[in-house]
C-alpha positions in Angstrom: 92.8 103.2 111.8 89.8 102.6 114.1 91.2 100.4 116.6 90.6 100.6 120.4 93.5 101.9 122.2 93.8 100.3 125.5 93.8 102.3 128.6 97.4 101.2 129.7 98.6 102.4 126.0 96.5 105.8 126.4 97.9 109.3 126.8 94.9 109.6 129.9 97.2 106.8 131.6 100.4 108.5 130.6 99.8 111.9 131.8 98.0 110.6 134.8 101.5 108.3 135.3 103.3 111.2 135.3 101.8 113.3 137.1 101.6 110.6 139.6 105.2 110.1 139.9 106.2 113.5 140.0 104.1 113.9 143.0 105.5 110.9 144.4 109.1 112.0 143.7 108.2 114.9 145.2 106.9 113.8 148.8 109.8 111.1 148.8 112.1 114.0 148.5 110.5 116.7 150.8 109.9 113.4 153.3 113.9 112.3 153.4 114.5 115.9 154.1 111.8 116.2 156.7 113.2 112.9 158.3 116.4 113.9 158.2 116.0 117.3 160.0 113.6 115.8 162.7 116.1 113.3 163.6 119.3 115.8 163.7 117.0 118.3 165.4 115.8 115.9 168.5 119.2 114.4 168.7 120.7 117.7 169.0 117.9 118.7 171.7 118.6 115.8 173.3 122.1 116.1 173.5 121.4 119.8 174.6 119.5 117.9 177.6 122.0 115.4 178.7 124.9 117.3 178.7 126.4 118.5 182.1 126.4 122.1 183.1 129.7 123.8 183.6 129.5 124.9 187.0 128.8 121.0 187.5 131.7 119.8 186.0 134.1 122.2 187.6 132.6 121.4 191.1 133.3 117.3 190.2 136.8 118.7 189.0 137.3 120.8 192.3 135.9 117.6 194.4 138.2 114.5 192.8 141.2 117.0 193.2 140.4 116.4 196.7 140.7 113.0 198.2 138.5 113.2 201.8 135.6 111.9 202.1 133.3 114.6 202.2 134.5 115.3 198.5 133.5 111.9 197.6 130.2 112.3 199.4 129.9 115.8 197.5 130.9 114.2 193.9 127.8 111.6 194.7 125.2 114.1 195.9 125.9 116.2 192.7 125.2 113.7 190.6 122.2 112.6 192.5 121.1 115.9 192.1 121.4 116.6 188.4 117.6 116.8 187.3 118.2 117.2 183.6 119.4 114.0 182.9 116.7 111.7 182.8 116.6 107.6 182.4 120.9 107.7 182.4 123.4 105.9 184.2 126.0 108.8 185.6 130.1 107.4 186.5 132.2 109.8 187.8 136.0 108.5 187.7 139.0 109.7 188.6 142.1 110.0 186.9 143.5 106.6 187.8 140.8 104.9 186.1 138.8 104.0 189.6 135.0 104.5 190.0 134.1 107.5 192.6 130.2 107.2 192.2 128.0 106.1 190.2 123.9 107.2 189.6 122.2 103.7 189.0 120.6 101.8 192.1 121.9 98.9 190.2 125.5 99.4 189.5 126.6 101.0 193.2 129.2 97.5 193.9 131.2 99.1 191.1 132.5 102.1 193.5 135.3 101.9 194.3 136.5 99.4 191.4 138.5 100.4 188.5 136.4 100.8 184.9 137.0 98.7 182.5 135.9 100.7 179.8 138.1 101.1 177.2 136.9 104.9 176.1 136.7 106.1 179.9 140.2 105.3 179.9 141.0 107.0 176.1 138.8 110.2 177.1 141.0 110.3 180.3 144.7 109.6 179.0 143.5 112.1 175.8 141.5 114.9 177.9 139.3 114.9 175.0 135.3 114.7 175.4 133.8 111.8 173.2 130.3 111.2 171.9 128.4 108.6 170.5 125.1 107.0 169.3 124.5 103.6 169.4 122.2 100.8 168.5 121.9 97.1 169.1 119.0 94.5 169.7 119.9 94.1 173.0 119.9 97.4 174.4 118.4 99.2 172.1 119.1 103.3 171.1 121.5 105.1 173.5 123.2 108.1 173.9 126.9 107.8 175.2 129.0 111.0 176.1 132.5 110.8 178.6 133.6 114.2 179.7 136.9 114.6 180.9 137.0 116.6 184.1 140.1 119.2 184.1 141.0 120.9 187.7 142.9 124.2 187.7 146.6 124.7 188.9 147.8 127.9 188.5 149.0 128.3 184.7 148.2 124.4 184.2 145.1 122.3 183.7 145.3 118.6 184.7 142.4 116.4 183.8 141.4 114.7 187.2 139.0 112.3 185.9 135.8 111.8 183.5 132.0 111.9 183.7 130.6 108.9 181.7 126.6 109.8 181.0 125.0 106.9 179.2 121.3 107.9 178.4 118.6 106.0 176.6 117.4 107.4 173.4 114.7 104.6 172.5 112.0 107.7 173.5 113.4 110.1 170.9 113.3 107.4 168.1 109.7 106.4 168.9 109.0 109.6 168.9 110.1 110.1 165.1 108.9 107.3 164.0 105.4 108.3 165.2 106.1 111.7 163.3 107.2 109.5 160.5 104.2 107.7 160.3 101.9 110.3 160.9 103.7 112.2 157.6 103.6 108.5 155.8 99.8 108.3 156.5 99.2 112.3 155.4 101.7 111.3 151.9 99.6 108.4 151.4 96.3 110.4 151.4 98.0 113.3 149.3 99.2 110.6 146.6 95.5 109.3 146.2 94.2 112.4 145.8 96.8 113.2 143.7 95.7 110.0 141.8 92.5 111.1 141.6 93.0 114.4 140.6 95.7 113.3 137.7 93.2 111.1 135.9 91.0 114.1 136.4 92.9 116.6 134.8 94.4 114.1 132.2 90.6 113.0 131.1 89.9 116.5 130.8 92.8 117.0 129.1 92.9 114.2 126.6 89.0 114.0 126.3 89.2 117.0 123.4 91.7 115.2 121.8 89.8 111.8 121.8 87.0 113.7 120.6 89.4 115.2 117.9 90.9 111.8 116.6 87.0 110.1 116.4 86.9 113.3 114.6 89.9 112.6 112.4 88.2 108.7 111.9 85.3 109.7 111.1 86.9 112.7 108.3 89.1 109.7 107.1 86.1 107.3 106.3 84.3 110.1 103.8 82.1 111.7 107.1 82.0 115.4 107.3 79.1 116.1 109.6 80.6 116.0 113.0 81.9 118.7 114.9 84.8 119.0 118.1 83.6 120.5 120.9 85.6 123.3 122.2 85.9 123.2 125.5 88.1 126.3 126.5 90.3 128.6 124.8 93.7 127.3 125.1 95.8 125.6 122.6 93.4 122.6 122.9 90.7 125.0 122.3 92.2 126.6 119.0 93.1 123.1 118.4 89.5 121.6 118.2 88.5 124.9 116.2 91.4 124.1 113.7 90.2 120.7 113.0 86.7 121.8 112.8 87.6 124.1 110.0 89.7 121.2 108.5 86.8 119.4 108.0 85.0 121.9 106.7 87.4 122.7 103.9 87.9 118.9 103.5 84.3 118.6 102.8 84.2 121.5 100.6 87.4 120.1 98.9 86.6 116.2 98.4 82.7 117.4 97.5 85.1 119.8 94.2 87.1 116.5 93.8 84.2 114.2 93.2 82.2 116.8 91.3 85.2 117.1 89.2 86.2 113.5 89.2 82.1 113.2 88.5 82.6 115.6 85.3 85.6 114.0 84.4 84.3 110.4 84.0 80.9 111.7 82.5 82.7 113.1 79.9 85.1 110.0 79.5 82.0 108.0 79.3 80.1 110.2 76.9 83.0 110.6 74.9 82.3 108.9 71.5 86.7 108.8 70.9 88.7 106.0 73.0 90.7 107.6 75.9 93.6 105.7 77.8 96.1 106.7 80.3 99.1 105.4 81.6 101.5 105.8 84.7 104.7 106.7 83.8 106.0 102.9 83.2 103.7 102.8 80.3 101.1 100.6 82.3 97.7 101.6 81.8 95.6 103.2 84.9 92.4 105.1 83.3 90.3 103.2 80.3 87.0 104.6 79.2 83.9 102.4 77.6 84.3 103.6 74.0 88.3 102.3 74.5 86.8 99.2 75.8 84.8 98.9 72.9 86.9 99.8 70.2 89.8 97.5 71.7 87.4 94.5 72.5 88.6 94.2 76.0 87.3 94.8 79.6 88.4 97.4 82.2 89.5 94.8 84.6 92.0 92.8 82.2 93.2 96.3 80.5 94.1 98.0 84.0 97.8 97.3 84.8 98.7 96.0 80.9 101.3 97.6 79.1 99.9 100.1 76.4 102.0 98.9 73.9 100.5 95.1 74.3 97.1 96.8 74.3 97.2 98.2 71.2 99.4 95.5 69.6 101.8 97.8 68.7 105.2 96.2 70.5 107.7 94.9 69.6 107.8 97.4 66.8 106.9 100.2 69.4 108.3 100.5 72.8 107.0 102.8 75.5 109.8 105.5 75.3 109.6 105.5 71.9 106.1 106.9 72.4 107.6 109.4 75.0 110.2 110.4 72.5 108.0 111.3 69.4 103.9 111.3 70.0 103.3 110.5 66.0 99.9 109.5 65.0 99.6 106.0 64.5 96.6 104.1 62.7 95.9 100.6 64.4 93.6 98.0 63.3 92.3 95.7 65.8 91.4 91.7 65.1 87.9 92.7 65.2 85.5 95.3 67.1 82.3 93.9 69.4 80.6 93.4 66.5 82.6 91.7 64.5 83.5 93.9 61.5 86.7 95.5 60.0 88.1 98.6 62.5 90.5 101.0 61.7 91.8 103.5 64.8 93.9 106.5 64.7 95.8 107.1 68.2 96.9 110.2 68.9 99.7 110.4 72.1 100.7 113.3 74.4 102.8 113.5 77.6 100.7 114.1 81.0 103.5 116.6 82.9 103.8 118.1 86.5 104.5 121.7 86.7 107.8 120.8 87.2 108.1 119.3 83.7 108.5 115.7 85.2 106.3 113.3 82.5 104.1 111.2 84.9 102.3 109.0 82.2 100.4 109.5 78.3 97.1 110.0 77.3 96.5 108.3 74.4 92.8 109.1 72.1 91.2 106.7 70.0 89.5 108.0 67.2 87.3 105.6 65.2 88.4 105.9 61.6 86.3 103.4 60.3 84.0 105.2 58.5 86.1 107.9 57.0 88.5 105.6 56.0 85.8 103.5 54.1 84.5 106.7 52.4 87.9 107.2 51.4 88.1 104.0 49.8 84.7 104.6 48.6 85.0 107.5 46.7 88.6 105.8 45.2 86.4 102.5 44.0 83.3 105.3 43.1 85.7 107.2 41.3 87.3 103.9 39.8 84.2 102.4 39.1 82.5 105.7 37.3 85.7 105.7 35.5 85.3 102.3 34.3 81.9 102.0 33.3 82.0 105.2 31.2 85.1 104.1 29.6 83.6 100.6 28.3 80.6 102.3 26.8 82.5 104.9 25.4 85.1 102.8 23.9 82.7 100.5 22.1 81.3 103.8 21.1 84.5 105.2 19.5 84.8 101.4 18.0 81.6 101.6 15.9 82.1 105.1 15.3 85.3 104.8 13.3 84.6 101.9 11.7 81.0 103.9 10.6 83.6 106.5 9.8 85.5 103.9 7.7 82.9 103.0 5.1 80.6 100.6 7.1 78.0 103.2 7.2 77.7 102.6 3.6 77.3 98.6 4.4 73.3 98.2 4.7 73.5 95.6 7.0 76.0 96.5 9.1 75.6 100.1 10.0 71.9 99.8 11.2 73.2 97.5 13.8 76.1 99.3 14.5 73.6 102.5 14.8 71.7 100.3 17.2 74.6 99.6 19.7 75.6 102.8 19.7 71.8 104.1 20.3 72.3 101.1 23.3 75.3 102.5 25.0 74.2 106.1 24.7 71.1 105.2 26.7 72.8 103.1 28.8 75.3 106.1 29.8 72.7 108.2 30.2 70.7 106.0 32.3 74.3 106.1 34.6 74.3 109.4 34.6 70.8 109.9 35.7 71.3 107.3 38.4 74.6 109.2 39.6 72.7 112.3 39.5 69.7 110.5 42.0 71.8 109.2 44.2 73.8 112.6 44.6 70.8 114.2 45.1 69.8 111.6 48.3 73.2 111.9 49.2 72.7 116.1 50.0 69.3 115.5 50.9 67.9 117.6 47.9 66.0 114.8 46.6 62.3 115.6 46.5 59.7 113.4 48.4 55.9 113.9 47.1 53.7 111.9 49.5 50.3 110.9 48.3 48.2 108.3 50.6 48.2 105.4 48.3 46.3 102.0 48.3 49.2 100.2 48.4 47.4 97.0 46.9 46.5 98.6 43.7 49.8 100.3 43.4 51.6 97.1 43.7 49.1 95.0 41.3 49.9 98.0 38.6 53.7 98.0 38.8 53.3 93.9 38.2 50.6 94.3 35.2 53.2 96.4 33.5 55.6 93.9 33.3 53.3 90.9 32.8 52.1 93.0 30.0 56.1 93.6 29.0 57.0 90.0 29.3 53.9 89.2 27.0 55.2 91.5 23.8 59.1 90.9 24.7 57.8 86.8 23.8 55.6 88.2 21.1 58.6 90.3 19.2 61.0 86.9 19.8 60.4 83.2 20.0 63.4 83.5 21.7 62.8 85.7 24.7 62.5 84.2 28.2 59.6 82.9 29.2 58.4 84.4 32.9 55.2 83.8 35.4 54.7 86.3 38.1 53.2 84.9 41.0 51.0 87.3 43.2 50.4 86.7 47.3 48.4 89.4 48.4 46.3 90.4 51.6 42.7 91.0 50.6 42.8 93.8 53.4 43.8 97.2 51.5 46.7 98.9 52.5 46.8 102.6 52.5 50.0 104.4 52.8 51.6 107.4 52.1 54.6 106.8 49.8 56.2 108.8 46.8 54.3 107.1 44.0 57.2 107.9 41.2 59.7 107.2 43.7 58.4 104.3 44.5 57.8 102.8 41.3 61.2 102.9 40.5 62.6 101.3 43.5 60.3 98.0 42.5 61.2 98.4 38.8 65.3 98.2 40.0 64.1 95.2 41.7 61.7 93.5 39.7 64.2 93.7 37.0 66.8 92.0 38.7 64.5 89.3 39.1 63.4 88.9 35.4 67.5 89.4 34.5 68.4 86.6 36.7 65.4 84.2 36.8 66.0 81.0 34.4 63.5 81.4 31.4 60.3 79.3 32.5 61.0 81.0 36.2 58.5 81.9 38.5 58.6 85.2 40.3 56.5 85.6 43.5 55.4 88.9 44.6 54.0 88.9 48.4 52.4 91.7 50.3 51.3 91.7 53.8 50.5 93.8 56.6 52.2 94.1 60.5 50.6 95.9 63.1 52.7 99.4 62.0 54.6 98.0 58.7 53.5 96.5 55.3 56.1 94.0 54.0 56.6 93.5 50.4 58.6 91.0 49.2 59.7 89.7 45.7 61.2 86.2 45.3 63.4 85.0 42.1 64.6 81.2 40.9 67.9 82.8 40.0 71.5 81.6 41.3 71.1 83.6 44.0 73.8 85.3 46.5 76.6 84.2 48.2 76.6 85.0 52.0 79.9 87.3 51.9 78.1 89.5 49.1 74.6 89.7 50.9 76.2 92.8 52.8 77.5 94.6 49.7 74.5 94.1 47.4 73.2 97.9 47.6 76.3 99.0 47.7 76.9 101.4 44.7 78.3 99.5 41.5 78.7 96.0 43.4 78.0 92.9 41.2 77.7 89.5 42.6 78.8 88.4 38.8 80.2 91.4 37.2 80.6 89.6 33.4 77.2 88.7 33.6 75.6 92.0 34.6 77.5 94.5 32.3 76.5 91.5 29.4 73.0 92.3 30.4 73.2 96.0 30.4 73.1 96.2 34.0 75.0 99.9 35.8 75.0 98.4 39.2 73.1 100.9 40.7 69.8 100.0 40.5 69.5 98.1 44.0 71.3 101.8 46.1 69.0 103.6 44.4 66.2 101.4 45.2 67.7 101.3 49.3 68.0 104.9 49.3 64.4 105.8 47.6 62.5 103.1 50.6 64.9 104.4 53.3 64.1 108.1 52.5 60.2 107.3 52.7 60.7 105.8 56.7 61.3 102.1 54.9 63.6 99.7 55.2 65.0 96.8 52.6 66.9 93.9 52.8 67.7 90.4 51.1 68.1 86.7 52.0 69.1 84.3 49.8 70.8 81.0 49.2 73.0 80.1 46.3 71.5 78.4 43.5 68.0 78.8 45.7 67.3 82.6 44.2 67.0 85.6 46.0 64.4 87.1 48.2 63.9 90.8 48.5 61.9 92.8 51.0 60.6 96.2 51.7 59.1 97.1 54.8 57.1 100.9 55.4 55.2 102.4 58.0 51.7 101.7 58.0 49.1 102.6 59.9 46.2 101.0 59.9 43.3 103.5 60.9 44.3 105.0 57.0 41.7 105.0 54.5 41.2 106.7 51.3 39.2 106.3 48.3 40.3 104.7 44.9 43.8 105.2 43.5 44.3 106.6 40.5 46.4 104.6 38.7 46.8 106.4 35.5 50.5 107.6 34.6 
């Protein structure tokens, strides 16, 4: 657009050329008319000069009527005395064609001879005057006039002869050519001056146009800073003012458009929902970052791709179907950027002009994975709670019915049935209490009573209690499993702000799992170390381990790796969930590493400030 215009293609050259052509045409027309009129007037003036006065022709006619010698002398005297005709040849011929007198010293010998000029003979015979202007290379230009001489005898007129005049016109045409040359020189000078003036005028006209062109190019390139100079108040000046006003308005509209676009881009970028817009053919024209993340595509590959292909809903659904019916749809792409399954809800709406013409579709993608998961977990939770409560209640009902049928009188069965009934009741109470604890954590109503605790002594106190429990169980029954608890602690006292009761519950749950799933004679290794900002507690067992696919689910509620074995050992499937909620409520983090048949290691990290110190921790419960 910013190509340089050649001079011969510019409007300046065109305007100057038009002015020059008009000037040249005008000069040519005036010159042609002037030369024609000049030539005509000079010829008429010359003709008037060479015409014989009437008294001369009368005298010549009277003398020709007489045949005396005196009349012949009078004729010669008359034509020699004519002073108005210079540089001309004059011949007087009688009616018989005989030359009577000649005014030309070189032609005196022709006197008395008959003329050979057919034109003179025609004039004598016809009695009509004849004039002619001739041009030839030998004689140049000359004027020829043949006038009949008529004698009046009473009522009749008789042609008695003719006067032949041949006058040289070279001087006349030289004068005309001299004037024409002067006019030509003047025209050439006027043409040059006109060319200069036309260039100046064209430049004056095209300068504001060129400046407006440059301003238009700058505006097209996004530069609205320049202003067109106003040279006058004519139409070009008004056009320059209009261009300046247009530049200001376009700049304002561009700024508003850029601001709106930036706001729209910012909104689309910050939206957690995915937004995809198409043209009227279903090709994608806009896609924000959230949609790219949801659909696991990049912007370059997504643009101009059909929407139904991007959403992977074709060939079941076509773009025309979306135009006709904009229902909500549930979409499940293969995987998201983290490799987890993703569930999207797609809402469609039409893009219409004010005339009602549909120009495309907007698709808004909502991530309903968490909502679907919550709904699924809620259904699973209700199912698990119902199942977990139904199992002990079924056992209770069976044992109670058996007791009612008379087993209460059996001294051997009754105590055993009552013991089972008591165990199942306590298990249901523990389950209900665990559910209440989880509910409080979910609702944010769980109370955390934070104290500054020497975590070394606190952890040792919990492990001492488990040592005592293992010893008592082994003393009561030789069939009880024998465990060894190994401690690897840092020697540095670690003072941490925690809720002792809640943290005791969390560690108890992990230790109980380690005892349940470790083999007889196994070793449970407990470690306590500190980093710059955290303390890390780990409990390692020698059990069967956890499959890799179950690692992320072990902290879910009611989740059991081995459901039959866990229920047989009295587990509710809520212990690790409670431990996770307790630790996270105190700013910590819990996770597990495990391999099948190689045991599991549970980790708990808690915020730690090395500058914290305190007195002796009271381990009294």
